[in-house]
Backbone bond lengths (Angstrom), bond angles and torsions (degrees), N, CA, C in turn:
res aa  C-N    CA-C-N  psi(-1)  N-CA   C-N-CA  omega(-1)  CA-C   N-CA-C  phi
1 M - - - 1.450 - - 1.526 108.67 -
2 N 1.317 115.76 142.09 1.462 121.11 178.11 1.527 110.65 -70.03
3 P 1.326 117.25 155.55 1.467 119.29 176.88 1.529 111.22 -67.18
4 I 1.325 115.55 148.52 1.465 121.89 178.20 1.521 107.91 -95.09
5 R 1.321 115.62 140.09 1.457 121.08 178.75 1.532 109.35 -125.66
6 E 1.328 114.33 154.96 1.462 119.72 175.32 1.525 109.38 -58.46
7 D 1.309 116.32 148.46 1.463 126.24 -179.83 1.527 114.73 77.41
8 Y 1.341 118.73 -0.31 1.460 119.18 172.76 1.524 107.81 -63.41
9 V 1.314 116.96 145.72 1.456 120.80 177.17 1.525 108.87 -80.38
10 V 1.331 115.96 153.13 1.456 121.59 -175.52 1.525 110.04 -120.88
11 Y 1.323 114.79 134.62 1.461 123.64 176.97 1.521 108.27 -127.93
12 V 1.331 116.89 162.83 1.460 120.38 167.93 1.522 106.61 -102.88
13 H 1.325 116.61 154.61 1.459 121.35 -170.76 1.521 114.32 -60.03
14 D 1.314 119.12 -23.76 1.459 120.27 -177.52 1.530 112.63 -109.97
15 G 1.333 116.72 16.55 1.461 120.02 -179.08 1.512 111.76 -121.75
16 D 1.329 115.30 159.37 1.460 119.15 179.93 1.524 112.36 -113.63
17 K 1.348 117.28 -1.81 1.457 121.05 178.34 1.522 110.50 -105.86
18 Q 1.317 114.97 144.94 1.458 120.87 174.28 1.523 108.75 -61.65
19 V 1.336 116.42 134.82 1.466 119.85 179.47 1.513 112.75 -111.31
20 G 1.328 117.20 -9.20 1.453 119.25 -179.40 1.511 112.27 179.16
21 A 1.339 114.06 -166.57 1.458 121.20 179.78 1.520 109.18 -144.45
22 V 1.316 115.98 147.11 1.461 121.51 178.72 1.525 108.85 -74.52
23 R 1.334 116.56 126.75 1.462 122.33 178.73 1.517 112.18 -100.13
24 H 1.353 115.64 -34.46 1.463 120.06 -176.00 1.526 108.61 -153.46
25 V 1.334 115.03 147.66 1.460 121.00 179.04 1.521 108.76 -125.56
26 S 1.339 116.62 132.78 1.457 121.88 173.99 1.528 107.84 -132.41
27 K 1.306 116.69 176.38 1.472 119.36 -179.62 1.522 112.15 -68.06
28 D 1.330 117.59 -23.94 1.457 121.97 -177.01 1.522 114.11 -93.80
29 G 1.329 117.42 -20.89 1.454 118.92 -176.92 1.509 112.76 176.64
30 I 1.309 114.88 -167.37 1.462 121.36 179.53 1.528 108.83 -130.25
31 R 1.324 115.53 152.66 1.457 121.48 172.73 1.515 106.01 -102.65
32 V 1.333 115.66 125.16 1.457 122.07 -176.20 1.523 109.32 -115.81
33 Y 1.320 116.11 131.19 1.460 121.37 173.38 1.523 108.23 -91.11
34 V 1.327 116.03 127.17 1.465 122.32 175.90 1.521 107.31 -113.89
35 E 1.326 116.02 126.52 1.468 120.67 -178.73 1.527 110.45 -57.92
36 N 1.299 115.66 139.48 1.464 124.59 -179.63 1.531 113.50 73.00
37 A 1.347 118.30 5.06 1.467 119.11 -176.97 1.526 114.21 -139.40
38 G 1.323 118.72 -25.49 1.458 120.64 179.27 1.512 114.07 102.31
39 D 1.346 114.80 -156.40 1.465 122.07 -174.91 1.524 111.93 -93.90
40 F 1.342 115.31 145.06 1.458 122.67 178.23 1.523 109.06 -137.32
41 E 1.318 115.94 141.63 1.452 121.47 175.50 1.529 108.79 -87.39
42 V 1.318 116.20 131.06 1.459 121.89 -178.56 1.523 108.48 -123.52
43 P 1.327 118.92 124.01 1.461 120.34 178.49 1.529 111.02 -70.34
44 M 1.309 116.68 150.68 1.463 121.10 178.96 1.534 111.41 -58.61
45 S 1.319 117.16 -27.16 1.465 120.17 179.82 1.530 111.96 -65.13
46 A 1.331 118.10 -17.74 1.469 121.82 178.92 1.525 112.50 -91.91
47 V 1.330 117.65 -4.61 1.463 121.34 178.36 1.523 108.18 -83.69
48 R 1.313 115.29 119.55 1.467 120.36 -177.61 1.523 111.55 -89.25
49 D 1.347 116.89 -39.65 1.462 119.86 -175.58 1.524 109.82 -158.48
50 V 1.326 115.73 154.19 1.466 122.72 174.63 1.520 107.17 -136.82
51 T 1.333 116.19 111.58 1.461 121.18 178.56 1.517 109.79 -149.48
52 D 1.328 115.59 147.78 1.468 121.66 173.80 1.526 113.65 47.80
53 D 1.310 117.31 48.71 1.468 122.92 177.28 1.521 113.47 62.24
54 K 1.327 117.04 26.89 1.461 119.52 175.49 1.522 110.18 -137.06
55 V 1.325 113.85 147.75 1.457 122.48 -179.81 1.525 107.59 -112.09
56 T 1.321 116.13 130.04 1.460 120.62 177.44 1.520 108.17 -109.95
57 L 1.341 115.84 126.44 1.458 122.02 -178.23 1.525 111.09 -101.79
58 D 1.319 115.69 150.78 1.460 122.41 173.67 1.527 106.81 -89.12
59 C 1.313 117.28 106.65 1.461 122.49 -174.20 1.524 112.07 -57.78
60 G 1.314 117.76 -33.61 1.457 121.68 -179.45 1.513 113.93 -66.91
61 K 1.323 117.65 -15.59 1.463 122.00 -179.25 1.528 112.89 -104.14
62 L 1.331 116.74 7.63 1.465 121.06 -178.21 1.523 110.32 -95.44
63 A 1.324 115.87 151.88 1.460 121.57 176.04 1.529 109.36 -64.05
64 M 1.323 115.36 150.10 1.465 120.58 -177.16 1.525 112.48 -58.25
65 D 1.341 118.35 -39.64 1.468 119.23 -179.48 1.521 112.07 -64.45
66 L 1.326 117.09 -34.79 1.458 120.35 177.53 1.529 110.03 -71.10
67 R 1.311 118.00 -40.60 1.474 120.37 177.74 1.534 110.83 -61.14
68 E 1.319 116.35 -40.56 1.467 119.78 177.87 1.524 110.89 -65.28
69 A 1.333 117.15 -41.72 1.469 121.20 178.54 1.525 110.77 -62.35
70 I 1.321 117.29 -41.29 1.463 121.22 178.48 1.522 110.04 -62.16
71 G 1.320 116.72 -38.29 1.454 120.62 179.17 1.515 113.84 -64.30
72 H 1.332 116.85 -22.45 1.462 121.49 -179.14 1.533 112.83 -109.05
73 A 1.311 118.07 5.58 1.468 121.63 -173.36 1.525 113.47 -59.78
74 H 1.319 117.72 -32.13 1.468 120.64 -176.74 1.524 112.28 -110.40
75 Q 1.312 116.97 16.18 1.453 122.35 -174.01 1.529 113.55 -60.96
76 G 1.310 118.79 -36.26 1.458 121.53 -176.89 1.513 114.81 -84.96
77 E 1.329 118.07 1.16 1.459 121.08 -176.77 1.523 111.44 -81.24
78 D 1.309 115.54 150.30 1.453 121.75 175.69 1.529 108.07 -79.77
79 P 1.337 119.37 117.78 1.456 121.27 -176.58 1.517 113.86 -66.42
80 R 1.317 117.86 -13.37 1.474 120.66 179.03 1.517 111.93 -81.86
81 I 1.334 116.83 -11.55 1.465 120.94 -179.78 1.519 108.28 -100.67
82 P 1.337 117.63 118.27 1.484 119.59 -177.90 1.503 114.04 -69.66
């Protein structure tokens, strides 16, 4: 797997929209900012892939509060704007 860097965009494995951005990287995990919810700690075991400046997470390995935040990440957006 490629190294993770701050500011990489974050996706979940079954989604096509960005759900956040990497804020910090440590040997144990990454801190991810999710819009409308704030920062969350994600263990490296939940990282499925790292390619082309994006991190893909395995949703099944994420804490419930983070999964809920991801579900609401785009809630305030106007659906008419692509």
